[in-house]
N, C-alpha and C positions, 0 to 999 in steps of 0.2 A: 021924265027923265030921272035916274037914280044915279047919283055920283057917289064915288066911295073914295074917301082920301086915305093915301100912305104917305107915312112919315119915316125917314130913316136917316140917322145920325151917325154916320160909320166913323171909323178913325181918320178917314181922309175925304168924304164927299158928304156934303149936305143934299139931301134929295127930298123932293116933295113929288106926289104924282096923284092924279085924278084919274079914277077908272070910270068911264061911263057903261053900265052894264046893259044898256040898251042897244050901243053899237059894238060893245067890246073893244072899245078905243081907249087908248090912254093919252093924257096930257102930262109930259113928264119935264120936271125942271131939275138941274142939279148944277153943284158948284164944288170943285175940288178946293179942300182947305190949303191955304199957302204955306210953301214949306220953302225955306231958305236954300240958296243954292249951295251943293256941295254936302247937305244933310240928307240922311236916310229916312227921315220920319219926323214926327210931332211928340211932344210930350202930351200926355193926356190933358193937364190943365190948359194947354193951347188950343188942343182941339176942342175942348169944350168952350172956350171964349170964342172961337171962331164961328162955331155952330151957332152961338147966341147972336153974333153979329150978323150970320148970313140968312138965318131961318126966316126973319120977317120978311126980308125980300123976296125969297122963294114962296112964301104964301102969297105975296102980292101979285106976284108973277103967274102962279097957278091959279089961284081963285079968279080972277077977273070976270066976277058977275056969277059964279057957280055957288057962292057961299050957301044960298038959299036951298040948293040942290044936293047938300051933302047929307046922306043918309046914314053913313057911319065912318068910323076912322079906324085906320089899322097902322100899327107903330112897330118898330122893331125895340126890342127892350134890353136885348144882350146879344152877343155874337153868337151863342150857340144855346140849344135847349138844355144842354148839361148842366148838373149842377155844379155851381160855383162859377159859371160863366159869367162875366161880368166887366165891363168898361165904363168908366165915367160918361164917356161922349154919348152914350144912349140916354142918358138922363135928360138930355136938352130935348131930344125928341118926344120921349114920355111925358115930361112936363108940359110940353106944348099941346099934346093931344089931350091930357087933362084938362087944360084951359079951354080950347077950344070945345071939348064935350060938354062942358058947363054952358058955354055961349050958345053953342048950336043944338044942345039938346039931343045930341048923336051918341050912341054908343060906342066905346072904344075896344079894339080886339088887339091883343099883343102877340107878337110872334118874335120868332128870333131872326136876326140877320140873315142866318144862313137858310131858314125856311124862305126868306124872301127872295134870295138868290136862286134857289131852285124852282121856286114858282115863278119868277122871272123868265127863266130859261124856257121852261114849258108853256108859258103865254106865249112868248116870241116865236115858238115854231108851231103854234096850235096843237100841243099835244097834252092838254089837260086831262086826256083820257087816262095818262100815267098816275095822275094824283090818285086814282082808286087801283092802281095797279101795282103789285110788288116789282121794284126796280133798285139799280145801284145808282146813286148820284154823287158825284164827285164835286167838292167844293174847293176849288184852287185859286187862291189869292195871296196876297201879303200878310195876312193874318191867320189862314187856315191852308192846311193842305190835307183833306180828308175824304175819305170815301163812305157813304152812307147807304144803309139798307133801309128803303123806305118801304114801309109794310104795306100802304095802299089800303087801309082798313078803313079810314076815316076822311081821307081827301084833304088832310093837312099836314101832310110832309112829316109824319110821325116817324123817326128814325132810329136806328142802332148804329153806332160806329163798325166799321168792319175793316179799316185800313186807315194809316195816317203817317205822316212823317215824323220821325224820331228826332230830328233837330230843327233844321232851317225849315221855313215855309218856302214854297216856290217861289213867290213874289217877292220875298225877302232876297232870295238868291238873286233874281233878276235885277232889283233895286241895288244891291251892294255892288253887284258887277258893273251895273250901268253908271254909278257914280263913280266906281273906280276908273272908268273909262271917260269920265267927263260929262256924262249925260245927265238931263235934268230929271229930278224926281217928280212924279214918279216914272220910271224909265221904260216901261214895257213896249210902248209903241216905237220909240227911237231906238230900242236895242233890237226889235224885230227888224226894223228897217236897215239898220247896220248889218244885221245876221244875213239878210237875203242879199247882201253885195259880196258875200264870201262865195268864192269859185273853188277853194280847195277841199279836198276830201276830209271829212271828220270822223274820228272813231270816238265813241263814248262807251262807257261801261257802267251801267247803273248799279246802285247798290241796293239791294231788296232784300228784306229779312222777312219771309214770311209773306204776309200781304202789305207790310209797311216797308217804307223808304228812307233812306238817309239821304239828305241834300248837300250836307255841309262840305263834303269832298269837292262838290262842283266848284263852290268857292276858292278852295284850296288850289286845285288845278288851274283855274281862271287866273289867280295871282301868280301862281308860277309860269303860265304862259306869257303873262306880262313882262315878268323879268326877263324871260327869254328872247322877248322882241317880236311875239307874234303880232301880227295886225290886230287892230280892234274888231275888224269884221270876222276875222277868224275867233278870237275870243268870243264875241257875242254869238256866233253860230254854235260854237262848242256848248255855252251854256244852255241856249234854248234846246238843242238836241238832248242834252244830258237830262233836262226835266222832262222832256218829250219821253224819252226812252224810260224814265223812271214811272211816268204814270202807265206808260203802255204795260209795263212789266207789273205792276201793280194791278192793273185790270186783268191780265192774264191769270194773275194767282187767284184773284176774287172770283173771276168765272170758274176756274176750277173746283174752288170752294164752296160756290153759292149756285153754280150752274147757270144756264144761258138765259140770264135776266138782261131786260133791256139797259142800257147805259146811258146816263144824262151826264153832261159836264157842263158846269157853271162856275162862275168866279171870273174875275179879270183875267188871269193866266190863261185861261181858255179861249180867248178871244184872239189869241196867237195862231196865225195861220200855218206856221210851220208845225207846232204842236198838234193841230187839228188834222192836219195832212198825216203826221205819224200816225194818231189815233185811227183817222178812218181808214188806213191800210190794212188795220188789224181786227177792226171791232165794226158792228152794225150800231151805230152810235148817235145821239141827239145832242146838239150843241146849241146853247143859247145864241141869239143874233148878236154880233159884235157889241151894239149899242144896248143890249141888255145882260151883258156879262159882267161889265163894270159896277161898282155899288150904284145902286138906284133902288128908287122906291115901289117900282111897278108891281113887283111880286107882293109886297105887302099889301097895296091897295087892292090887288085881287084876291088876296087871302080873305081881307076884310068883307069884301062881296059875297065870298063863299059861306063864311061863317056867318054873316047877317042872313042868309038864305036858309039856313037850317031850321 
């Protein structure tokens, strides 16, 4: 048995995963960082503190007799592979990986949080073949709304940016509207359930410039609807439809510019069933399974296995 450990200490989730290369199965443990009611996020100093508190228990739950079998360790070191991409919360994971490496005598491989998301999406639907094929990968979350051209040359999600938000990230818009409506942060699941109760027709007009999008207008319109007395379900549905229309139009523009490449959608926002239905109606595309859409260490563990086998 060869076990590969993945560690991801993102802005809102502590994640540990063990990947068994013999069975291609994962044991995944994760826990959200606590956020006070009515707030839309955490300061980085608080995120670091909570990761330090939670990570030892995550290891205890995940290892459970596997420590002697760990062949290599994968860890997320930054949000993206782009120059200057940095968040203090990821230093908790990298420090833990280095300590474990010295104790277990196992090599450490570093990947970006974004690479982990894309790899987790492909793992969840058994599409690792795309790692060695050129494709478009969207990463849509609270911290990122980007589309990447994955070159497929080396099997490790080497990317180039082809589209992005010019202001708010999609997850930020969801959480700001959700908190405005009295929902608990992170608001994605509750906002989706609220939106599914809306029976009124919704009209949205996305703002897309080239392949990029602007999402802050969605917040302005949601605030306007709240003042006008629109129902929470209507506002929730508008917000999700606005994001779905934006991602769909970005996808259309990208396809016009880069040709008929496979599309992969990853990140927490892409677990929303309404947005998925919008995109599936227009494109032949691959989505992460919902449990692999939100922040997790599965992709990091799998990438560590792939790197170790080179």
